[in-house]
N, C-alpha and C positions, 0 to 999 in steps of 0.2 A: 589630720594631715592628708594632703592630696598625694597619692602614690603614682600619679600619672608619669609616664616616662616619655621623653622626647629625645631620641638618640642624636648626639652631636659628636663630631670627630674630636678625638683627644688632641691636646697641644702641650702636654707636659703638665697641666693643671686642670682641675675640675672642681666644681662647687655644686651643691644641692641646697635649695631652700623652697619650701612650700610646693613640692611637686615638680620643680623646674631644675633642669640641669644647664649649667653654663659656666662662665668664668666669674671670678670674684668681682669684676667690674660690672658685669651684666645684671647680677642678682642684687636686689636692693632690700635693706631693712627700713621699716618705718622709723621716722625720726623720734617717735614717742617711746621707742623701746628703751627699757631701763638699763639693758646691757650697754647700749650706746651712750645713754645720758649719765649713768651712774656706775658703770662697770659692775652692775648687779648680775653676775652670771658666772658660770663655771665652764672650763673646757678641759679636754684631754688631748695630748699629743701622742699618736701611736705610730710606731715604726711599721711600714709595709715592706716586707722583704720575702722573697721566695713566692710571691703571688698571694701573700695572705697577711693580715694584721697580726703582729707578734705581741704576745702577752695581753691580748685584748680583754680576756675575762678579768685580769687584774686591774686594768684601766677602768672597766665599766663598774667593777666593785667600788673603787675609789670614788668614781663619779657619783654613784648611788649614795655612798656614805657622806660625801661632802654636801650633796643636796639636802639630805636629812639634817645634817649639822646646821646648815644655813636656813632651815625652814623653807626650802623650796619644794615644789612638786618633784615627783620622781622623774628622772630622764625617760626618754622613750624605751619601749620594750626592747630587750636585747635581741631577740630573734629578728624583729623587724629591722634593727639597726645592722645586723649582720648581712641582711639582704641588700641594704643600701650601700654598705661598705664594699660588698662584693661587686656590685655594679660600678661603683666609683673606681675600683681597682681596674676593672675591665676598660672603662671609658678612658682612664688615664694611661692605658698601655703598660700597666705593671703586673698583669696577669700572665697567662701563657706558661704556666709551670715554672714561674720564677725568672724567666728569661728577660723580663722588662726592666730589671733594676730595682732600686729601692725608692721609697716615698715617705713623706711625712703626712700623716692623716690627722686632721684636727676636728674634733667633735665639740660643737658649742651648744650650750644650754643657758638661755637668758630667761630672766623672770618675766620678760615681755612687758606689756603695757600696764601701768599703774592706774589709779583712779583720778589722776591729775598731776599737777606739778608737785615738787617737793619729794622728800625721801619716804614718806609714810607708805606702808605696803597696802593696807586696805585689803580688798578682796584678792589682790594679785599674789598675796603671800604664797599659798599653796595651790592655787587654781591652775590645773594643767592646760586649760583652754587659753590662758593668758600667756603661758610660757612659749618660748620659741626655740626651735632646733635648726641648726644648719651645719653643714660639714664642708670641708675643703680637703683636697688631696693634691699634692704636687711632688714632682720628682725631688729626691733629696738623697745625697750620699752620706752615710754615717761618717763622723769626724773624729780623728784620732791624733791630730797634730798637736804638738806642745803649745802651751798657753802661758803667758806672763800675767800674774795677778796682782792686784793692788787691794789692800784691806781698806774698805770705805771708812773715812772719818766722818762722813756726813749722814749715812744712813745705817739704821739698825733694825733687825728683824724683831718684831714684837712677840716674845715668847708666850704671852698669855692670851693672844688674840686667836679666836676661832679661824679667822681669815688666813692666819699664817699656815694653818694646816689643810688648806683647800687650795686647789689650782683655780684661782679666780681670774676674771678678766683684768683686774687691776695690777698692772705691771709698772706703775709709775716709779716705785722705789727702785726696782731692778734697773730700769732705764737710767735713772739717775746715778746709781752705783757704777754702772758700766761706763757712763760718760765721764764720771770722776776718774775712773781707772785710765780711760784713754788720755785724759789731760796729763796724766803722770807717766805716759809712755807705756802703759800695760794694755793688755788685750781684754781682760775681764775683771770684774769686781768680786771680792769676797765680802760677805756681811757678817758682822758680829751680831749676837743676840742681845736683847735688852738686859740679859743677865751677865753680859760681858764676855761670854765664851764664843768661839767660833761656831758659826751656824751653817752656812751654805754659800754657793756662788749665786749669781744673778738668775741662772736658769738650770742649775744643776746641784745635785747633792755632792758633799765633800767626802772623800775617803783619804785617810792618812795611814800609810804603812810605817809602823814604828815598832822596833824591836821584833821583827818577823810577824807582826800581827796588823791586819787591816782594822782601822778604827773609823767610826763615823759619829758625828754629833747626835746626841739623843733627841727624840721628838720634843722633849721638854725645852729644848733650845728655840723651838719655833720653826725648825726646818720643815720643808714639805715632806710628807711620807711618800717618797719617790718609789715608783714601781721597781726600778732596778735596785735601789737601796733595799727594798723588801726582799727581793730575790737573793741578795747577798746575805742578809740576816737569816732567812729561811734555810739556806744551805750551810750556815755556820762559817761563812767566809769572812765575816766581819762581826765586830760587836760594838755596841754603843759605848762611848765614853766622852765626857766633857773634854774639850780641847781648848787650849789657850792659843793666842794668835802667833806665838813664836815658834817657828820651825826648829826642830832639834837636829843635830848632826846625824846624817844617814837617813833622814825622812824621805819618803816618796809620797806626793799628794796627787790625787786624781779628782777630776770633776766628771761626774757620771750622770747621764739621763738616758732616756729611751732612744735618743738619736746619736749617741756616741759616748766616748770616754776619752777625755783629754788629760794627758799628764801635765802637771804644773812645773814649768821650768824656772819660775822665779816668783817669790812672794815679797812684795815691796822691793827692796834692793838686794834681797838674799837669793842667790841661785840654789836650785835644787836639782837632783838627778831626775831626768824625765825620759822614761822608756816607753815610746809610743807602741812598740810591738807588744809589750807586756799588757798595756792598757787595752789594746784591741782584743787580745786573747782572753783577757778576763771578762770583757764586755760580751763577747760572742758566746762565751760559755754560759751566760745567763738568759739567752733568748728562748729557751724551751723549758 
């Protein structure tokens, strides 16, 4: 990889690819890239706040684990990455001791070019020289506003697929589930597992507070092993439990990821208690 730096003014967003800094429209990927053609790649979305990437080591660990699970080469070295991320934060105006606001950092790892057309991997399987890395960083404020949800009747998360446990480029199912929700007057979609239990939202893990205990679907449902979900489990603030799709009286539901925590105000046609202040307090407590 070329580490050359060409300083450019920040404009609220910055990208890096192959030694060049610019915006996402300026930097180009080859049309032969498997990430572009086949969604054959992984990414991590990291909150930047206080001038630094939050829970970065946990994100990089998941990235490494997912790469190994999908027989990809290991992502770039963590120390080199941290240098690139620090420069991106500076270029995007999010440094300065935390005075620049918050941002969403995306780290991308594609398997790169294959040996020709089709899906066969060939030499590209674990060859790091074929893989491609790029990053983007843009200003983003964490979100805590209530959300109305619709349980998708068209899409289900595959509990037995390795892909369900990795943050891959392939978000077609999530797009369709959210679009289905919008056609029913909701804001976001909830996905059932292929086992029939509740699994997750389109871009977030699910938390349900029931009988004074936070619960979250188990990984066996096919939900993504989210970084904030792992924080909750590690601190004993939630436990795994299979959940059916019917809310119970007194339930509180949250959608949580690295960029925010949104209380669920409605599931299908059933209203729920939605406490945005509590959602934000819980989320912020997990950042360190």
